C-alpha angles and dihedrals in degrees: 000000000000123000100203130206100355129154121238136186115240123174087344094303126110115242116195135204095026121157122211118203118204124197118182108321096332139074107248101180140013117190145087130301095009118170119238117248093213141001098287114099124165113203104220101177110145086017129119114213114213129176115258114281124230129225101207101190129027146120100226104192088058087084083092089066094051107145094357094117117017135167099028133119120255104260099043088039090058100037101042103031117013104039095047092051093043090057087068096052117123129199089255088055091053092051092050093045094048093049089051090048092050092049089056095045091050089052088055096047095253111149098172132035135182113225142184119184146102133305095021095183088061090045092051094048093049091045091052091046090054090048104236132117122256134185097207131193127174109231117250123209132167088228089061104041093165090070091073094067090062097058102081096042089052091050094048092047097051107025094101097045115119093222105031124068111189118216141167122260120195104179102224143307093269094055099036127065122222088259093055094045092052091047090052089050092047092051092047094050094044091054096032092237134140127264120224119196142159111242136186093338102153134029090233090056093051096041092049092049093047092049090051101036104023091230137074122259090254092051089047091053090045091054089051092053087239100131123090144124088283092066126092109197114196124216105353091187101149108047132151121220088257092054091054092051090051091051090051095045092049093045092234116176113232121208107208114204102181099171096049090045090053097043092052089044088236092139141245120302116229091243097154092055093046091053090046088053092051101258116152103237121191132180131249139166100214115219123330090244091069101031099031101223140030096236106141091186092059088047091055095053092048093046089054102041095042092050090051093053094040093053095034094232119110090198091063116109101002123199099270091051090053092047089054089053089063095039129015096024092052092046086056094049095049098033093243120166099212133142142110092274141101112281097022126122112272095247112134147125133221118220124196105234094179089099138105095251092055092050130132101033097237107130118350090194088056092047092048092054103034106023111031110110098202132267125078126214103235134014126197125187127181089347094306122117106230099172127018125182087352095302123125117185115242096015097136091052091052093050094049093049090050092053092049091051092050094049091053093050096052093044088065095052 
């Protein structure tokens, strides 16, 4: 496949009339006047080619719960609305919700996502069917001890897949005992996979934990020997200076989800300070039931402007730093070989820049972070075209299936 006459960003500058040659699942050449290696040529005039974006924290099947329970704080939202409905989820619901979520991710140029939820075999199969990458972990709670027995079989089944990376997903320190957390760590180390956990998301969570344990959740995990570069910690809103030093020293990856944190009134994470201390901060949307979409471009803009206002310094978290959170930082966290360069995985998106919000051509990185309204034109993952000219095969079927599943779920409430 040849992507012809695209623009790319290199060292902050816009280069035009660039061809991208793809062979198999990797980019083989990037240059001008390249010859196609087969009959498939994508005309990318007026298009900007960007590497595939990463959504570093979500619960994809929760697209089925979009708009179901809004305008609530986290704990009552979970306890009174989300957990009771989730108890009625079937494998078929998960398949429908994941397909719907992948449909949305593809439209926003996301080629990999990091997920924690139920029925991970169904999630993996639907993700592979839709053609994008997933770092997938089945959620672990003490209130559902039977979930622990599914972790190792899932890892063994999917560990050699080219699109699926299995992981281990203890929900949080307030839902998992020390024993469960240590078992999750043991399984992850045994199979050399990542750990995905919610951490210090709300003030109530942290204050309650400190009152009971006389230490913060971060300090608790540090004492367990839980924290490492293989951990992705979602949220990290309420952190002490010592917490941040620990995260930096242990090279923990933080998945920042500003819109969900704002909507649930959880707070504003100290992202600028984390980055200054050397923490690898990525970007996520959280689930579509608390965001309520999976638009990583919207997440970038909110991350930037909220941090500036919170810190009181407009120079904090500039566009290039936010762009790295959705790309290079996430590639490092999840060991993804992605980029617009020879040898990289053929994960990329094409964005029509012949639009008012991309004019004039001042700074394309600025436009991507502050001006981009959402959908891309074309998404390619692993060398396969998933969307072309805004068209995704089977979209109507996926939308209808998701609607039917939601109607069944709420009919049982």
